C-alpha positions in Angstrom: 115.5 145.8 148.7 118.2 143.3 149.9 117.5 140.0 149.5 118.7 136.9 151.8 117.8 134.3 149.9 117.4 133.9 146.0 117.0 130.2 144.6 115.5 128.1 140.9 113.9 124.7 141.4 113.5 122.9 138.1 109.8 121.8 137.7 108.4 118.9 135.2 104.5 119.0 134.8 102.2 116.1 133.4 99.4 117.7 131.4 96.3 115.6 132.6 95.6 115.1 129.0 98.2 115.6 125.6 98.0 119.0 124.1 97.6 119.2 120.8 98.2 122.4 118.6 100.0 122.7 115.2 103.3 122.8 117.2 102.7 119.3 118.1 101.8 116.8 121.0 102.9 117.9 124.5 102.6 115.1 127.3 104.2 117.1 130.3 105.9 121.1 130.7 108.9 121.9 132.0 109.9 125.3 133.7 111.9 126.6 136.3 110.5 128.8 139.7 111.8 131.8 141.0 111.9 132.3 145.1 113.3 135.0 146.1 113.3 136.3 149.9 114.1 138.6 152.6 115.6 138.8 155.5 112.1 138.2 157.4 111.0 135.6 155.6 108.8 137.5 152.8 109.3 135.0 149.7 108.1 136.0 145.6 107.9 133.8 143.4 108.2 133.8 139.7 108.8 131.4 137.0 110.8 131.0 133.5 109.1 128.9 131.0 110.1 129.1 127.1 107.8 127.7 125.2 109.1 126.1 121.7 108.0 128.1 118.8 107.7 131.7 120.7 111.2 133.0 120.2 114.7 131.4 120.7 115.1 130.6 124.6 115.2 127.6 125.5 115.0 126.3 129.1 118.9 125.3 129.3 119.2 129.3 128.4 116.9 130.6 131.0 118.0 127.8 133.8 121.8 129.7 133.2 120.5 133.0 132.9 118.3 132.6 136.4 121.6 130.9 138.2 123.8 134.1 137.0 121.0 136.5 137.7 120.6 134.7 141.8 124.2 135.4 142.5 123.3 138.9 141.5 121.0 139.7 143.4 122.5 137.9 146.7 125.4 139.7 145.9 123.3 143.5 145.0 119.6 143.1 145.4 117.1 144.7 143.3 113.5 146.0 143.7 110.3 145.4 141.2 111.7 147.9 139.3 115.1 149.3 140.4 117.8 147.1 138.7 121.0 147.4 138.6 122.4 147.0 135.1 124.6 143.9 135.5 120.9 142.6 136.3 119.2 144.0 132.8 122.1 143.5 131.0 122.3 139.8 132.1 118.5 139.0 131.7 118.2 141.2 127.9 118.6 137.8 125.7 116.1 135.3 128.0 112.9 137.0 128.6 111.3 134.0 130.1 114.3 134.3 133.0 113.4 138.1 132.8 110.0 136.9 133.3 111.0 134.7 136.6 113.0 137.9 137.8 110.3 140.4 137.1 107.9 138.7 138.6 109.1 137.2 141.6 110.1 140.8 142.3 106.8 141.8 142.2 105.2 139.4 143.7 107.7 140.1 146.8 106.5 143.8 147.0 102.9 143.6 147.0 103.4 141.1 150.1 105.4 143.6 151.7 102.7 146.0 150.9 100.5 143.4 151.9 98.5 144.2 148.6 97.1 141.8 146.0 99.5 142.1 143.2 96.9 142.9 140.6 96.8 146.5 142.8 100.5 146.6 143.4 101.4 145.7 138.9 98.1 149.2 138.4 100.4 151.3 140.5 103.7 150.2 139.1 102.7 150.4 135.4 100.9 154.0 135.6 97.3 152.7 135.4 94.7 155.2 136.3 93.8 154.7 140.1 91.2 152.3 140.5 90.4 149.5 142.6 91.7 146.4 140.5 87.9 143.5 139.6 87.1 140.8 141.8 87.2 138.6 138.6 88.3 138.8 134.8 85.9 137.6 132.0 87.8 133.7 130.3 87.5 131.9 127.4 87.0 128.4 127.4 90.0 125.5 126.1 87.9 123.1 123.5 90.2 120.1 123.5 87.9 117.5 122.3 89.3 115.9 118.9 86.3 114.2 117.8 83.1 116.9 116.7 80.5 115.2 118.5 82.7 114.8 121.5 83.8 118.7 120.7 80.0 120.0 120.1 79.0 118.5 123.8 81.9 120.0 125.1 81.3 123.2 123.4 77.4 123.1 124.9 79.1 122.3 128.4 80.9 126.1 128.2 77.9 128.0 126.9 76.0 126.3 129.9 78.6 127.4 132.0 78.2 131.5 131.4 81.4 131.7 128.7 81.4 135.0 126.3 84.3 133.4 124.2 86.0 130.0 123.9 88.8 128.6 122.1 89.7 126.5 119.5 93.3 125.1 117.9 93.1 124.9 114.5 95.5 123.7 111.6 96.3 120.4 113.3 95.2 118.4 110.0 93.8 118.7 106.5 91.3 121.5 106.4 88.4 119.3 105.8 88.7 118.1 109.8 89.5 121.7 110.9 85.8 122.7 108.9 84.0 119.9 110.9 85.5 120.9 114.1 85.0 124.5 113.9 81.0 123.9 112.8 80.5 121.3 115.4 81.9 123.6 118.5 79.6 126.6 116.5 76.7 124.5 116.8 77.3 124.2 120.5 78.4 127.6 121.2 75.2 128.8 119.4 75.2 132.5 117.5 76.0 134.4 120.8 79.2 133.2 122.5 83.0 134.3 120.5 84.3 131.2 118.9 88.5 132.0 118.9 90.7 130.0 116.4 94.7 129.7 117.1 96.4 128.4 114.2 99.9 128.3 116.2 101.8 129.9 112.8 101.0 126.6 111.3 99.4 127.5 107.4 101.4 128.3 104.8 99.8 132.0 103.5 98.2 130.2 101.0 96.6 127.8 103.5 95.6 130.8 105.5 94.0 132.4 102.8 91.7 128.8 101.9 90.9 128.2 106.1 90.2 132.0 106.7 87.7 132.1 103.4 86.9 128.4 104.7 86.1 129.1 108.2 84.7 132.5 107.5 81.3 131.2 107.6 81.3 130.3 111.7 82.1 134.0 112.6 85.3 133.5 114.7 86.2 136.4 116.9 89.2 136.4 115.3 92.1 133.7 113.9 95.3 134.2 116.1 98.9 132.8 113.8 97.2 131.9 110.9 101.1 132.4 109.7 104.9 131.6 110.8 105.6 134.4 113.5 108.6 135.8 111.0 105.6 136.7 107.8 105.0 139.7 109.3 104.0 140.7 105.9 101.8 138.0 105.0 99.6 138.5 108.4 99.3 142.4 107.3 98.2 141.3 103.4 95.6 138.9 105.1 94.5 141.8 107.4 93.9 143.7 104.6 91.5 140.9 102.6 89.2 141.9 105.7 87.3 139.1 105.8 88.4 138.0 110.0 90.4 139.7 112.3 93.9 138.4 113.0 95.5 138.3 116.7 99.5 138.0 117.1 101.0 135.7 119.3 104.8 133.7 118.2 104.8 137.3 116.8 105.8 139.1 120.2 108.0 136.7 121.0 111.1 137.9 118.8 113.1 140.7 120.5 110.9 143.8 119.4 107.9 142.2 118.2 105.7 144.3 119.2 106.9 146.6 117.7 107.6 145.3 114.1 103.9 143.7 114.3 103.0 147.2 114.7 104.5 148.8 112.0 103.5 145.7 109.4 100.0 146.6 110.7 99.7 142.7 111.0 97.0 142.5 113.6 93.8 144.1 115.8 94.2 142.2 118.7 97.3 141.2 120.5 97.5 137.8 122.6 100.0 138.9 125.4 102.1 135.7 127.1 103.4 137.6 130.1 106.0 134.7 130.8 107.5 134.8 127.7 107.6 139.0 126.8 110.0 139.6 130.4 107.1 139.4 133.0 104.2 141.4 134.0 104.9 145.2 133.5 107.0 144.2 130.6 103.2 142.4 129.6 101.7 145.7 130.9 103.7 148.1 129.1 103.3 146.1 126.3 99.5 146.4 126.2 99.3 150.0 126.8 101.4 150.2 123.8 98.6 148.1 121.9 96.1 149.5 122.6 97.5 152.9 121.9 97.8 151.7 118.3 94.3 150.6 118.2 94.3 146.8 118.9 92.2 143.9 121.3 94.3 143.3 124.1 94.3 139.8 125.6 96.0 138.2 128.2 96.7 134.2 128.5 99.5 132.0 129.4 101.7 129.2 128.7 100.7 126.3 129.8 102.6 127.2 133.1 102.4 125.9 137.1 100.0 128.1 138.9 103.1 130.4 139.5 103.0 131.5 136.0 99.5 131.2 135.2 98.6 133.2 138.5 101.1 135.8 136.9 99.1 136.7 133.8 96.0 136.6 135.8 96.8 139.3 137.8 98.3 141.9 135.1 94.8 141.0 133.0 93.5 142.4 136.3 95.4 144.9 136.5 94.6 146.1 132.9 90.7 146.2 133.7 89.4 146.5 130.7 85.2 145.5 131.3 85.7 144.3 128.0 88.1 141.8 127.6 87.4 138.3 127.5 91.2 137.1 128.4 92.7 133.1 127.6 92.8 132.4 130.6 90.8 128.9 132.8 90.6 128.1 136.6 91.4 124.9 137.9 94.7 123.1 136.7 95.6 121.1 132.6 98.3 119.0 135.1 98.4 115.9 137.5 100.2 117.5 140.1 100.5 121.6 140.0 102.2 123.5 143.6 99.1 125.3 144.1 94.9 125.1 143.7 93.8 128.4 141.4 90.2 129.4 142.0 87.3 127.7 139.6 85.5 129.9 137.1 82.0 131.1 138.0 79.9 131.8 135.1 82.4 132.9 132.5 85.2 134.6 135.2 87.9 134.1 137.4 88.2 135.4 140.5 91.6 137.2 141.4 92.9 136.0 144.4 92.8 139.0 147.3 95.4 137.8 149.4 98.8 139.8 149.2 101.2 139.5 146.0 99.7 136.6 144.1 97.5 135.4 146.9 98.5 132.3 147.0 99.9 129.4 149.2 102.8 126.9 147.4 102.7 123.7 148.0 107.3 123.7 149.0 107.3 120.0 149.0 106.2 119.5 145.6 108.7 122.8 144.8 111.7 121.5 146.3 110.7 117.7 144.6 110.8 119.2 140.9 109.2 116.3 139.1 105.6 115.1 138.7 104.6 112.6 140.8 
């Protein structure tokens, strides 16, 4: 595909309320949005959004790689799946930058074909020939800190039709986790799945104590209970048979999925397309994980609407009717690039327009910083 222009836009978005995880408190999210356009004015968008704790790529490294990739793209061109070897080599060590390029090219190709991105991805990834769903089931993200407020928030999620909800743990002493998880379970009731995420903050001994203490609240799974590199500990925790273990940060290392599967370290893989190389890379990982017997959950890494919509289209392309993905409608930011659909009865509608199906606020993109 011959490209007329390719441009990178640094972006900083402010969270509506601070995001508190075991990795710290976040008030802003920085990324780089890539725009590629053909001679007829058709444009596609992707996003490079490295995230602390997920591999070693920095925002500066991603931006540098994209600047060099832009020169190659404008000189040589590239297709969604046909890349010059120079481009493949250039982006081999920067998966977030790779995701931006792959995402932008897939978005443009889908727009030119007049297809929603999910339909294009199904074909490109070699998935069964079937229509992508109009909406995907997603989990609620519970963010309240105090147990009573958290109980009320969980009850609202249940009333809104969510089949699952996610709660961050390991952000304080275990006694606080127990109180908050109890409140979440009380609010959700017995039927809504409760997912816990420790973001790798526990030692193996702390994780074992935590899993034993929290098992009474019947979590669906516990995500990344120990550090990303400690696959042996994850395998031992999984072998103990108490709770299902999910891998997230462990997948971000080079060859991470193969290492996780080889170690028998998880029951669930949580796939972030923006950190794994892009939508096609994430779908390839999903196929390998399913072949190994793992449950597949697609999610985002708190990117702008561009990155979050790429994750949504991946989930739709995957089309597992039993899956509940880690996505959300609306926006967590004060001022985003586009408005995502709202969740309806626990399901997030997939835009049916060509490509990502969004209309970017181009002035906002060029401004680059949160108003």
